[in-house]
PAPA-252754 format. One line per 3 residues: number of its first residue (from 1); their letters; for each residue x, y, z of C-alpha. Coordinates in pm, 1 decimal. Layout:
NUM = A = X/Y/Z | ...
//
This chain:
1 = MSV = -1420.0/-1091.4/6372.7 | -1422.5/-820.0/6659.7 | -1471.8/-443.8/6542.3
4 = FVA = -1379.2/-94.1/6677.6 | -1644.6/191.0/6663.7 | -1495.6/524.6/6666.5
7 = LTD = -1574.2/816.5/6889.8 | -1605.8/1072.6/6625.9 | -1886.1/1124.3/6374.9
10 = KVA = -1609.6/1235.3/6114.5 | -1619.9/1037.1/5820.8 | -1218.3/941.7/5687.0
13 = TPS = -1159.0/834.1/5332.2 | -1009.3/518.4/5231.6 | -659.3/557.1/5140.2
16 = DAK = -591.1/197.7/5066.3 | -668.5/-137.0/5078.2 | -455.6/-179.9/5437.9
19 = DAL = -622.3/98.0/5605.0 | -910.0/90.4/5481.4 | -1279.9/235.5/5666.9
22 = TLG = -1603.3/105.9/5589.8 | -1903.8/343.1/5695.5 | -2190.6/286.4/5955.1
25 = LNG = -2549.1/327.6/5936.7 | -2525.0/609.9/6097.1 | -2236.8/779.0/5951.1
28 = QTI = -1998.7/671.5/6232.4 | -1635.3/511.6/6133.3 | -1581.0/143.7/6197.5
31 = GPS = -1203.6/60.5/6160.5 | -1034.5/-242.6/6064.2 | -995.9/-558.4/6288.1
34 = NAT = -727.3/-649.2/6466.6 | -741.8/-986.5/6247.0 | -500.1/-978.4/5917.1
37 = TKR = -706.2/-872.0/5675.8 | -737.6/-1122.4/5399.1 | -549.4/-1067.6/5069.7
40 = TGK = -720.9/-1084.5/4733.9 | -641.8/-1075.6/4346.3 | -319.1/-1226.6/4196.8
43 = RMS = -23.8/-1134.0/4221.8 | 302.3/-1193.4/4086.2 | 485.3/-1123.7/4392.4
46 = RRR = 382.5/-1420.2/4604.2 | 464.5/-1669.6/4337.7 | 825.6/-1844.8/4363.7
49 = GQN = 822.4/-2012.6/4058.8 | 716.8/-2361.0/3951.3 | 923.7/-2647.0/3793.8
52 = GHI = 613.7/-2829.7/3716.6 | 473.9/-3218.3/3748.2 | 602.8/-3474.9/3513.8
55 = EKS = 369.8/-3774.0/3449.1 | 320.2/-4016.4/3208.2 | -1.4/-3984.9/2939.2
58 = GRW = -47.6/-4247.3/2705.6 | 306.8/-4309.5/2504.9 | 423.0/-3965.4/2621.4
61 = FVV = 571.4/-3809.5/2959.8 | 376.6/-3443.0/2991.9 | 483.4/-3168.8/3235.8
64 = RFW = 159.8/-2997.7/3392.8 | 187.5/-2649.0/3507.0 | -28.1/-2390.9/3624.9
67 = KDA = -52.8/-2060.3/3341.5 | -341.8/-1774.9/3397.4 | -577.5/-1693.3/3119.2
70 = VNQ = -736.1/-1404.5/3004.1 | -1108.1/-1312.7/3201.1 | -1075.3/-1648.7/3445.5
73 = EKR = -924.3/-1608.7/3788.6 | -826.3/-1908.8/3891.3 | -560.9/-2045.4/3639.0
76 = MHV = -544.9/-2340.2/3382.2 | -364.2/-2674.1/3494.0 | -174.8/-2725.4/3172.1
79 = RER = 46.5/-2984.8/3019.6 | 311.6/-2995.5/2746.3 | 454.8/-3318.2/2580.6
82 = ICP = 823.1/-3337.0/2686.4 | 926.6/-3663.0/2502.7 | 811.3/-4010.8/2414.8
85 = ISG = 792.4/-4273.7/2725.1 | 1031.9/-4516.3/2472.6 | 1173.9/-4531.0/2142.3
88 = PGS = 1362.3/-4232.7/1981.7 | 1347.6/-3901.6/2164.2 | 1258.6/-4087.2/2491.4
91 = LSK = 1484.1/-3858.9/2797.2 | 1613.8/-3963.0/3132.2 | 1473.7/-3830.0/3432.5
94 = SAR = 1735.1/-3569.4/3519.5 | 1697.7/-3450.3/3108.5 | 1329.5/-3453.3/3144.0
97 = KRR = 1321.7/-3257.2/3397.6 | 1580.1/-3004.7/3264.0 | 1316.0/-2966.6/2906.2
100 = ARE = 978.6/-2968.2/3162.7 | 1196.0/-2674.3/3285.9 | 1235.8/-2505.7/2959.3
103 = III = 897.1/-2545.4/2836.6 | 779.0/-2329.8/3136.3 | 1015.3/-2098.4/3048.7
106 = ASG = 914.1/-2058.2/2737.2 | 552.4/-2048.6/2761.6 | 601.7/-1759.7/3007.1
109 = ADT = 387.0/-1896.4/3270.2 | 600.2/-1768.9/3523.1 | 705.3/-1402.2/3374.5
112 = QEF = 573.4/-1092.0/3485.9 | 536.4/-970.2/3139.0 | 343.0/-1252.3/3039.6
115 = FDR = 102.5/-1221.2/3391.4 | 105.3/-800.3/3344.8 | -83.7/-925.1/2964.7
118 = VVM = -323.9/-1081.3/3084.0 | -411.9/-881.7/3372.0 | -415.5/-627.9/3139.6
121 = AET = -629.1/-819.7/2907.8 | -869.4/-856.6/3189.1 | -917.4/-502.0/3200.2
124 = SIT = -1018.9/-506.0/2838.0 | -785.9/-166.0/2671.6 | -861.3/-158.7/2372.2
127 = FRE = -680.2/-16.3/2078.5 | -939.3/332.4/2081.3 | -783.7/413.8/2474.4
130 = QAK = -438.8/296.7/2399.1 | -409.4/529.9/2095.4 | -499.2/836.2/2269.5
133 = VWY = -254.5/696.8/2535.5 | 57.8/688.7/2235.7 | -68.9/1029.1/2077.4
136 = DMM = -94.3/1218.9/2407.2 | 258.0/1095.8/2464.4 | 405.8/1146.2/2116.1
139 = SSR = 282.2/1514.5/2145.6 | 398.0/1628.3/2461.7 | 743.0/1434.1/2409.8
142 = KSK = 1026.4/1656.7/2501.8 | 1301.1/1427.9/2359.2 | 1295.6/1450.0/1989.7
145 = PVR = 946.9/1663.9/1968.8 | 722.0/1542.8/1680.9 | 647.1/1811.3/1433.6
148 = PST = 291.8/1993.3/1365.5 | 292.8/1834.0/1060.9 | 381.3/1488.6/1178.8
151 = LLS = 100.4/1517.6/1490.1 | -177.6/1625.6/1252.5 | -95.7/1294.2/989.8
154 = WDG = -115.8/1075.4/1257.2 | -377.0/1266.5/1422.1 | -587.8/1191.6/1079.0
157 = IAR = -468.5/795.9/1098.8 | -527.7/716.4/1427.6 | -921.1/838.5/1365.5
160 = LTN = -955.5/623.5/1081.5 | -763.5/323.8/1235.0 | -973.1/354.7/1550.6
163 = EHL = -1299.5/284.8/1294.3 | -1207.1/-38.0/1251.7 | -942.0/-153.7/1508.9
166 = GDL = -1098.3/61.4/1803.6 | -1292.9/-163.4/2030.6 | -1047.6/-430.6/1988.2
169 = PLA = -817.4/-535.0/2286.4 | -475.1/-521.8/2262.9 | -417.0/-890.6/2406.0
172 = ALV = -618.9/-1017.1/2089.3 | -361.2/-951.0/1891.3 | -109.1/-1126.9/2082.3
175 = DDQ = -228.7/-1425.1/1923.8 | -445.6/-1322.0/1622.0 | -317.2/-1078.5/1385.6
178 = TPV = -634.6/-1113.4/1116.2 | -757.0/-758.5/1301.9 | -449.7/-636.3/1142.1
181 = RDF = -456.5/-792.0/785.0 | -818.6/-739.4/724.1 | -762.4/-338.6/787.4
184 = VQA = -481.2/-375.0/551.3 | -680.5/-535.7/312.1 | -960.5/-268.8/353.9
187 = LHD = -702.7/16.1/269.4 | -602.6/-118.9/-27.5 | -956.0/-169.1/-120.3
190 = GGK = -1053.5/191.7/-35.4 | -793.2/259.8/-330.0 | -471.4/377.4/-27.8
193 = KPK = -118.3/378.5/-210.0 | 101.8/139.6/-48.5 | 313.6/397.9/96.4
196 = TIR = -13.5/526.1/275.7 | -98.3/170.2/371.4 | 259.6/128.1/547.6
199 = NYL = 213.7/472.1/721.9 | -114.6/322.3/898.2 | 19.3/-4.0/980.8
202 = QVV = 340.2/176.7/1169.7 | 139.4/404.3/1376.3 | -60.5/11.5/1462.8
205 = KSV = 274.7/-128.2/1550.2 | 361.3/184.2/1758.4 | 22.0/218.6/1927.9
208 = VAS = 35.3/-143.8/2038.5 | 421.0/-101.8/2127.0 | 335.1/180.0/2346.3
211 = AKD = 135.5/-49.4/2583.5 | 442.7/-62.6/2879.3 | 426.4/-167.2/3225.1
214 = PKS = 477.1/178.3/3426.3 | 736.8/57.2/3611.6 | 984.3/-184.1/3379.8
217 = RKQ = 882.0/-35.1/3090.3 | 850.6/-371.2/2915.7 | 590.2/-380.4/2665.9
220 = LFP = 303.0/-566.7/2779.4 | 206.8/-693.7/2421.1 | 491.8/-811.4/2278.8
223 = IAW = 430.7/-896.4/1915.3 | 625.2/-1079.7/1647.7 | 466.8/-904.9/1361.5
226 = DDE = 388.5/-1140.5/1063.0 | 443.2/-922.0/801.6 | 409.5/-1182.1/527.5
229 = YID = 59.3/-1292.2/656.6 | -37.1/-933.8/714.8 | 59.7/-880.7/335.3
232 = CPS = 108.3/-511.0/325.0 | 179.3/-404.1/-19.7 | 523.0/-323.5/-115.9
235 = VGE = 629.3/27.3/-244.8 | 736.1/79.1/-593.9 | 901.0/308.0/-731.1
238 = QRT = 792.3/692.1/-602.5 | 629.6/932.5/-835.1 | 901.3/1260.4/-869.5
241 = PSV = 853.0/1486.5/-1155.5 | 1140.4/1678.5/-1284.0 | 1232.1/1896.7/-1571.3
244 = VGH = 1547.2/2035.2/-1708.4 | 1698.9/2384.2/-1783.6 | 1482.4/2457.4/-2082.5
247 = QMS = 1145.7/2358.4/-1932.1 | 1211.2/2528.2/-1637.6 | 1267.2/2888.5/-1816.3
250 = LIV = 996.9/2809.2/-1962.4 | 807.4/2778.9/-1600.4 | 961.6/3102.7/-1481.5
253 = ERA = 864.1/3258.5/-1817.5 | 509.2/3204.9/-1789.2 | 498.0/3278.7/-1411.6
256 = QGQ = 384.4/3639.7/-1352.3 | 445.1/3870.3/-1089.4 | 601.2/3776.2/-761.6
259 = FRA = 567.6/3403.1/-854.6 | 829.1/3463.5/-1138.3 | 1060.8/3595.5/-879.3
262 = MFA = 927.6/3281.7/-635.9 | 1004.6/3043.6/-867.8 | 1329.6/3136.4/-1018.3
265 = LSA = 1430.9/3178.6/-609.1 | 1325.8/2813.6/-549.8 | 1492.9/2696.3/-886.2
268 = ATG = 1820.0/2908.9/-811.0 | 1817.8/2795.9/-446.3 | 1668.5/2465.6/-410.9
271 = LRF = 1501.2/2602.4/-68.8 | 1170.8/2391.4/25.2 | 852.5/2584.1/-51.5
274 = GEI = 807.6/2625.7/350.3 | 1131.3/2810.7/340.0 | 1061.0/3013.5/69.3
277 = LGL = 714.3/3124.4/177.9 | 867.9/3204.3/583.4 | 1152.0/3397.3/406.4
280 = RIE = 1161.0/3743.6/559.2 | 1307.3/4059.4/452.2 | 1483.1/4094.2/778.5
283 = NVL = 1663.2/3733.7/653.9 | 1769.3/3905.8/313.7 | 2117.8/3968.3/361.5
286 = DDC = 2432.5/4182.8/183.4 | 2201.6/4366.6/-57.6 | 1977.4/4027.8/-150.5
289 = TRL = 2294.9/3833.2/-245.1 | 2267.7/3630.9/45.3 | 1971.8/3440.5/281.5
292 = CIT = 1980.7/3337.5/616.2 | 1773.3/3028.8/656.4 | 1651.3/2963.4/1025.0
295 = EKL = 1245.0/2936.2/974.0 | 985.8/2840.3/758.8 | 585.0/2866.5/764.6
298 = WKK = 358.3/2595.8/789.6 | 0.0/2644.3/739.3 | 78.8/3037.8/710.6
301 = EQQ = 201.5/2929.1/1085.1 | 576.7/3115.6/1091.1 | 794.8/2864.8/1291.0
304 = DFL = 1173.9/2895.2/1400.3 | 1274.1/2536.8/1333.3 | 1338.0/2376.4/1042.2
307 = KTT = 1273.3/2014.2/916.7 | 1630.5/1902.6/1015.6 | 1905.9/2043.5/1193.6
310 = NGK = 2101.9/2086.0/861.1 | 1860.2/2308.1/777.2 | 1977.0/2627.8/900.7
313 = RFV = 2221.5/2752.1/676.3 | 2302.7/3062.9/413.5 | 2220.6/3015.2/72.4
316 = ELH = 2399.9/3274.3/-190.4 | 2272.0/3385.3/-470.7 | 2362.9/3458.7/-817.3
319 = SSI = 2384.1/3811.6/-953.1 | 2051.4/3773.8/-1151.8 | 1838.3/3650.5/-889.8
322 = AAM = 1946.5/3901.8/-655.7 | 1866.4/4194.5/-878.8 | 1487.5/4025.7/-903.6
325 = LRE = 1473.5/4056.3/-521.9 | 1595.8/4395.5/-493.0 | 1349.8/4513.3/-731.8
328 = LIG = 1065.2/4285.9/-547.0 | 1123.0/4423.6/-200.0 | 1154.0/4819.4/-305.8
331 = QRK = 1144.8/5018.3/4.9 | 1006.0/4709.4/240.8 | 1217.2/4670.3/536.7
334 = SGY = 1032.2/4365.1/705.7 | 790.0/4143.1/665.8 | 764.2/3843.1/422.0
337 = VFC = 914.8/3844.8/75.1 | 624.0/3653.4/-60.5 | 310.8/3814.8/58.7
340 = TST = -73.9/3896.2/-38.3 | -158.2/4257.7/-101.3 | -199.0/4244.9/299.8
343 = GEP = 132.2/4148.9/371.6 | -30.6/3820.1/463.0 | 144.0/3458.4/437.3
346 = LDQ = 90.8/3257.9/124.6 | -98.3/2984.1/120.1 | 132.0/2649.0/-69.1
349 = SNI = -147.3/2433.2/-212.6 | -321.0/2813.9/-397.0 | 12.0/2863.9/-533.5
352 = LDR = 43.8/2482.3/-671.2 | -339.2/2504.7/-813.2 | -385.9/2860.9/-925.3
355 = VLH = -18.8/2936.5/-1059.7 | 212.9/2613.6/-1069.7 | -39.8/2358.0/-1228.2
358 = PIL = -192.7/2585.4/-1481.9 | 148.7/2662.1/-1639.4 | 242.8/2285.6/-1645.8
361 = MGD = -85.7/2170.1/-1773.7 | -48.0/2469.4/-2025.2 | -340.4/2618.4/-2237.6
364 = ENN = -475.0/2672.1/-2578.7 | -185.8/2971.0/-2621.9 | 64.3/2755.8/-2468.1
367 = PAI = 147.1/2381.3/-2495.2 | 185.2/2164.2/-2177.3 | 520.0/2201.8/-2024.8
370 = VVN = 754.6/1828.3/-2036.9 | 759.2/1692.8/-1728.4 | 992.4/1355.8/-1628.4
373 = ING = 861.7/1091.5/-1452.6 | 1088.7/827.7/-1323.3 | 1275.4/809.3/-1653.0
376 = KNY = 966.1/897.6/-1895.1 | 855.2/1219.9/-2065.1 | 457.0/1356.7/-2006.5
379 = QGV = 292.9/1602.3/-2113.5 | -18.9/1701.0/-1954.8 | 75.0/1639.3/-1599.4
382 = TGG = 105.8/1829.1/-1261.7 | 426.5/1828.8/-997.2 | 456.1/1956.9/-650.7
385 = AHI = 665.6/2237.6/-510.6 | 931.6/1958.4/-503.5 | 970.3/1995.7/-889.4
388 = FRR = 1252.3/2296.5/-810.1 | 1439.8/2156.4/-525.2 | 1482.0/1865.1/-759.9
391 = FRN = 1592.5/2042.3/-1013.4 | 1844.4/2280.8/-803.3 | 1981.1/1942.5/-674.0
394 = SFL = 2046.3/1779.9/-1049.0 | 2170.7/2042.1/-1179.7 | 2465.9/2119.5/-892.9
397 = RAS = 2517.8/1775.7/-881.9 | 2579.0/1792.1/-1268.8 | 2784.3/2089.7/-1260.5
400 = NVP = 3041.1/1880.6/-1009.2 | 2995.8/2098.5/-747.9 | 3163.5/1974.7/-467.2
403 = TGL = 2983.8/1722.2/-214.9 | 3016.4/1909.5/94.8 | 2879.7/2267.8/-71.9
406 = LKY = 2602.1/2079.8/-278.5 | 2494.0/1895.2/40.3 | 2494.0/2294.2/271.2
409 = WMG = 2308.6/2443.8/15.6 | 2021.4/2201.9/-12.7 | 1962.8/2142.3/384.5
412 = HTR = 2105.7/1782.9/385.7 | 2328.3/1576.0/640.0 | 2719.6/1631.8/561.6
415 = NQD = 2857.4/1419.4/852.6 | 2849.7/1071.9/702.4 | 3215.1/1007.5/707.5
418 = MTD = 3554.8/1166.2/858.3 | 3595.7/1322.2/520.6 | 3265.9/1517.2/597.4
421 = VYD = 3386.2/1624.1/905.6 | 3696.6/1737.0/800.0 | 3567.4/1924.6/531.4
424 = KSS = 3529.1/2328.3/655.0 | 3515.6/2438.0/316.8 | 3130.6/2529.4/272.2
427 = EDS = 3214.8/2748.7/603.3 | 3355.2/2977.8/376.7 | 3121.3/3222.9/288.7
430 = AWR = 3295.4/3426.6/59.5 | 3385.8/3068.7/-156.2 | 3055.0/3018.4/-172.0
433 = AQM = 2937.1/3338.7/-288.7 | 3227.4/3306.4/-598.0 | 3074.5/2948.6/-673.3
436 = AEQ = 2719.9/3043.7/-673.2 | 2808.9/3309.6/-940.4 | 3033.8/3086.7/-1110.6
439 = WGL = 2798.2/2775.8/-1158.0 | 2480.0/2987.8/-1250.4 | 2116.9/2931.3/-1279.3
442 = GFT = 2110.1/2631.2/-1457.3 | 1796.4/2792.0/-1658.8 | 1738.4/3125.8/-1853.2
445 = LPE = 1532.9/3427.9/-1675.2 | 1323.5/3592.9/-1943.8 | 1443.7/3880.6/-2127.9
448 = KRG = 1166.9/4060.0/-2045.8 | 1117.0/4025.2/-1705.1 | 854.6/4245.1/-1580.3
451 = IVP = 928.1/4347.2/-1250.0 | 1253.1/4171.3/-1329.1 | 1488.7/4441.7/-1445.3
454 = SCT = 1810.6/4350.8/-1696.4 | 2103.7/4202.1/-1489.3 | 2404.4/4402.2/-1626.9
457 = EKT = 2781.3/4416.7/-1560.5 | 2714.2/4747.1/-1381.4 | 2468.3/4559.2/-1181.8
460 = KTA = 2736.5/4256.8/-1085.4 | 2950.1/4476.9/-976.1 | 2722.2/4655.5/-733.4
463 = TEL = 2691.9/4319.5/-596.3 | 3068.7/4267.5/-552.2 | 3060.8/3966.5/-729.3
466 = VAV = 3262.6/3817.6/-1047.0 | 3065.0/3810.9/-1371.6 | 3138.9/3518.3/-1556.1
//
């Protein structure tokens, strides 16, 4: 093979296999030969498909065909049974050819997906590597962007999952799902709840499914997950603590300072706790009779989006709650409604641990408040911030509040059928204000309210609401 020596000493950088240049000992550039460079490596584009070779093997007709194998440059010559040579189940010559072709197609030996999977397995792409690709993709997704709270949860799940599956090649899961089964068992033995285990399993499936061909966008490792074999525990009845009216009255009465107003507002509106903590004075409208919900607080970070698109709404207040807010806000014109002495946002975990839970648990002077969990009453148990939201939703439903208005105030989706699409009643702000006053709170505010003055007829008149 002849070569040409370049007349220049300039070193060129190879750009692709066809135009690759080899450097000489003295820095000279040696160009490619006139002869065609030999193509190396496996290419699916150079294959035309195969019909296989049918032959006899013992008492069977078999078809032999080529199939790629992991970590093997040359293809294997495999065989599969077609039919018996004679007797029941035997086929004619033309039928044997059709059956042989069906066997080859079913094996995937001639498909780009199978080829890509084998080649990917040879590169030993691991779960840890693909998990990073998946997380980066989800973090930067513009279509249906993922919430920071969800990303934080996924990050923790991925880190623990990598401890068990991180070094496992994804290709290994195609033929054997035992590692995932063992991982699920380890989570169960470690005390994880069924819902948590299912969250972990969903991340594992999402990571594997995210390995796709860059051009066709088809999955490189399409796995038919065997949930029965993986044996993920089923999710039973969720723990949903709730209280009724007189119990909510006790919670509000035992709270002190701004937390009394916070708990009363939560129970009277059903706002999510992030919406309560992120409520700014600028969004308290019409002399504290209406709230504009457009943002929320998460880990002391103000976010200009809500959990759902239906979360953006106006929530009308009962006159007694409006009076409570007016006294709490006082002369302040901006900032958070509920905040620290320096105006900083409050922390939800601290409120639960230091205020709500002690109230529910009781002390030597106050008995524990009865909490209903899945139809049974308990004392001395705790509940989360959703206890207020469940109370409000239950009270409005028991009061036969129109479904459209209930969903509007709660920030739930309303367009489930055409009757919901046609229902525009919740867009009438004056009617919503009248209904908020008419249905009331469902619980009693304490007579000695601390920061909360008595709600008199004069106060109700000043808010331009009808006292019932």
